[in-house]
C-alpha positions as CSV (number, residue, x, y, z in Angstrom):
1,M,100.0,92.3,107.1
2,A,100.8,95.7,105.7
3,L,103.9,97.6,107.1
4,F,101.5,100.4,108.3
5,A,98.1,98.7,108.7
6,T,96.3,101.7,110.1
7,L,96.6,105.4,110.6
8,S,97.9,104.7,114.2
9,D,100.8,102.6,112.8
10,L,101.7,105.3,110.2
11,K,101.7,108.0,112.9
12,D,104.1,105.9,115.1
13,A,106.4,105.4,112.1
14,I,106.5,109.2,111.5
15,R,107.1,109.9,115.2
16,D,110.0,107.5,115.2
17,E,111.5,108.8,111.9
18,C,111.4,112.4,113.2
19,E,112.4,111.5,116.7
20,R,109.3,113.1,118.2
21,R,107.9,110.3,120.3
22,T,106.7,112.6,123.1
23,H,106.1,116.0,121.5
24,A,102.7,117.5,122.0
25,R,102.9,120.2,119.3
26,F,104.2,117.6,116.7
27,D,101.4,115.2,117.6
28,A,98.9,118.0,117.1
29,A,100.3,118.6,113.7
30,L,100.2,115.0,112.5
31,P,96.7,115.2,111.0
32,R,97.9,118.1,108.9
33,F,100.9,116.0,107.6
34,I,98.5,113.2,106.6
35,A,96.1,115.5,104.9
36,G,99.0,117.2,103.0
37,A,100.2,113.7,101.9
38,E,96.8,112.8,100.6
39,Q,96.4,116.1,98.8
40,R,99.8,115.4,97.1
41,M,99.0,111.8,96.2
42,W,95.4,112.3,94.8
43,H,95.7,115.8,93.3
44,G,99.5,116.3,92.7
45,A,101.6,119.2,93.8
46,W,103.2,122.3,92.1
47,P,106.8,123.5,92.4
48,P,109.0,123.8,94.2
49,L,108.1,120.2,95.3
50,A,106.1,119.2,92.2
51,S,104.8,115.7,91.8
52,E,102.3,114.0,89.6
53,R,98.9,112.9,90.9
54,L,98.6,109.2,91.5
55,R,96.2,107.0,89.5
56,L,96.8,103.4,90.6
57,R,94.8,100.2,90.1
58,E,94.0,100.2,93.8
59,M,92.0,103.4,93.2
60,E,89.8,102.0,90.4
61,T,86.1,101.3,91.0
62,T,82.9,100.7,89.0
63,T,79.5,102.1,89.6
64,A,76.2,102.1,87.8
65,L,75.0,105.6,87.0
66,T,71.3,106.3,86.9
67,V,70.6,108.9,84.2
68,T,67.4,110.9,84.2
69,D,66.6,113.3,81.4
70,G,70.2,113.4,80.3
71,E,71.7,114.0,83.8
72,A,73.5,111.9,86.4
73,E,75.3,112.8,89.6
74,L,79.1,112.1,89.7
75,P,80.1,109.8,92.6
76,E,81.4,111.9,95.6
77,D,84.8,110.2,95.5
78,Y,85.2,110.7,91.7
79,L,88.7,111.8,90.7
80,E,89.0,110.9,87.0
81,G,87.1,108.8,84.5
82,I,88.5,105.7,82.8
83,S,85.5,104.5,80.7
84,L,81.8,105.0,80.3
85,K,79.6,102.4,78.7
86,W,75.9,102.2,77.7
87,E,75.2,98.6,78.1
88,V,71.7,98.5,76.6
89,D,71.7,97.6,72.8
90,P,73.3,99.2,70.9
91,R,76.2,99.1,73.3
92,T,78.2,102.3,72.9
93,A,80.8,104.4,74.6
94,P,79.7,108.1,74.5
95,R,82.4,110.6,73.5
96,Y,83.5,113.4,75.8
97,E,83.2,117.0,74.7
98,A,84.1,120.2,76.5
99,P,81.0,122.0,78.0
100,D,81.0,124.9,75.5
101,V,81.1,122.5,72.5
102,F,78.7,120.0,74.1
103,H,75.9,122.6,74.7
104,V,76.1,123.8,71.1
105,N,75.8,120.2,69.7
106,R,73.5,118.7,72.3
107,Y,70.5,116.8,71.0
108,R,67.3,117.5,72.8
109,F,65.5,114.3,71.9
110,P,64.7,112.2,75.0
111,T,65.2,108.8,73.3
112,G,68.0,107.0,71.7
113,Y,71.4,106.1,73.0
114,P,74.1,108.5,74.4
115,V,76.4,109.8,71.7
116,R,78.4,112.4,73.7
117,Y,78.7,113.7,77.3
118,T,80.3,116.4,79.3
119,I,81.0,117.1,83.0
120,E,79.6,120.3,84.6
121,A,79.0,121.3,88.2
122,G,79.4,117.8,89.6
123,K,77.1,116.2,87.0
124,L,77.5,114.1,83.9
125,L,75.3,115.6,81.0
126,F,74.4,113.4,78.1
127,S,73.2,113.9,74.5
128,P,70.6,112.9,73.6
129,Q,68.8,113.6,76.9
130,I,68.3,109.9,77.7
131,T,66.9,108.1,80.7
132,G,68.6,104.9,81.6
133,E,71.7,103.4,83.2
134,L,75.4,103.6,82.3
135,K,78.4,101.9,83.8
136,L,81.2,104.2,84.9
137,L,84.8,102.9,85.6
138,Y,86.7,105.6,87.4
139,Y,89.5,106.5,89.8
140,A,88.1,107.0,93.2
141,E,89.7,109.1,95.9
142,P,90.6,106.7,98.7
143,A,88.9,107.2,102.1
144,P,90.9,109.8,104.1
145,L,92.7,108.6,107.2
146,V,91.1,110.3,110.2
147,E,90.5,107.8,113.0
148,E,93.3,105.9,114.5
149,T,92.1,102.6,113.1
150,D,91.4,103.9,109.6
151,T,93.0,102.4,106.6
152,N,92.4,102.3,102.8
153,A,93.6,100.3,99.8
154,V,96.6,102.5,99.0
155,L,97.9,102.4,102.6
156,E,97.5,98.6,102.7
157,K,99.2,98.0,99.3
158,H,101.7,100.9,99.2
159,P,102.4,102.1,102.8
160,M,105.7,103.7,101.9
161,L,103.9,106.2,99.6
162,Y,102.0,107.5,102.6
163,F,105.1,107.4,104.8
164,H,107.3,109.5,102.5
165,A,104.5,111.8,101.4
166,A,103.7,112.6,105.1
167,L,107.4,113.1,105.9
168,I,107.7,115.8,103.3
169,E,105.1,117.7,105.2
170,A,106.5,116.8,108.6
171,Y,110.0,118.0,107.7
172,R,108.6,121.1,106.1
173,W,106.9,121.8,109.5
174,L,110.2,121.1,111.3
175,R,112.1,123.4,108.8
176,N,114.5,120.7,108.0
177,N,115.1,121.3,104.3
178,D,117.6,118.5,103.8
179,K,115.3,115.8,105.2
180,M,112.4,117.3,103.4
181,Q,114.2,117.0,100.1
182,E,115.4,113.5,100.9
183,H,111.8,112.2,101.5
184,F,110.6,114.2,98.5
185,G,113.1,112.3,96.4
186,N,112.1,109.0,97.9
187,Y,108.4,109.7,97.3
188,T,108.8,110.8,93.7
189,A,111.0,107.8,92.9
190,L,108.5,105.4,94.4
191,A,105.5,107.1,92.8
192,S,107.1,107.1,89.4
193,G,108.0,103.4,89.7
194,L,104.4,102.5,90.7
195,L,102.9,104.5,87.8
196,H,105.3,102.8,85.4
197,S,104.6,99.4,86.8
198,D,100.8,100.0,86.4
199,R,101.2,101.0,82.8
200,R,103.3,97.9,82.1
201,A,100.8,95.7,83.8
202,R,98.0,97.0,81.5
203,Q,100.0,97.0,78.3
204,G,102.3,94.0,78.8
205,A,106.1,93.9,78.5
206,N,106.1,93.1,74.8
207,Q,105.0,95.4,72.0
208,L,102.9,93.9,69.2
209,A,104.4,94.4,65.8
210,M,102.9,93.5,62.3
211,R,104.9,90.7,60.6
212,I,105.3,90.7,56.8
213,P,105.8,87.2,55.4
214,N,109.2,86.5,53.7
215,W,110.5,90.0,54.6
216,R,113.7,90.7,56.5
217,V,116.1,93.5,57.0
218,R,119.1,93.2,54.7
């Protein structure tokens, strides 16, 4: 079982850490700490407590996009795309273009296969203006923790991320700069380690190198 299986468990851990087991104003502020933690994790944060937005394997999901006349709605939980595939022959991966470039180059023909796409106003736009289905692999924003029994994949797999991120906000509220900095350091170290671990898991520990027969360094 996860260290903090639910929002209720996480709140209890924050209360214990801050020694605020029976403190009405602190309890009332707990949802703000959790929301601040989620904002930091999914969208990053600027100085003076800057941190990178998290993109972890637990956040990956796949969906089928229904495209009509060259348009498809982005999923509501969309954070960042990983890959986009047209799985009808010929199988292709359309190329992203910035909106200003895309609209200049957009093909108006209703048939064919998608060559390029852009994102605008919550929609994916394709060129040519096809009708069909594409597969989107993307990073989804985990479900927010609101109810006491709520959980999500990141809390289950990496509970200490939530813990340290929430404590940054809790100690900011308590105006304890030393403890805030301590948990900010703990959070950034843990987040950096997880991002590095994810990259290694994808790429492997060994780098591939071309071998030249009968050649060696002298």
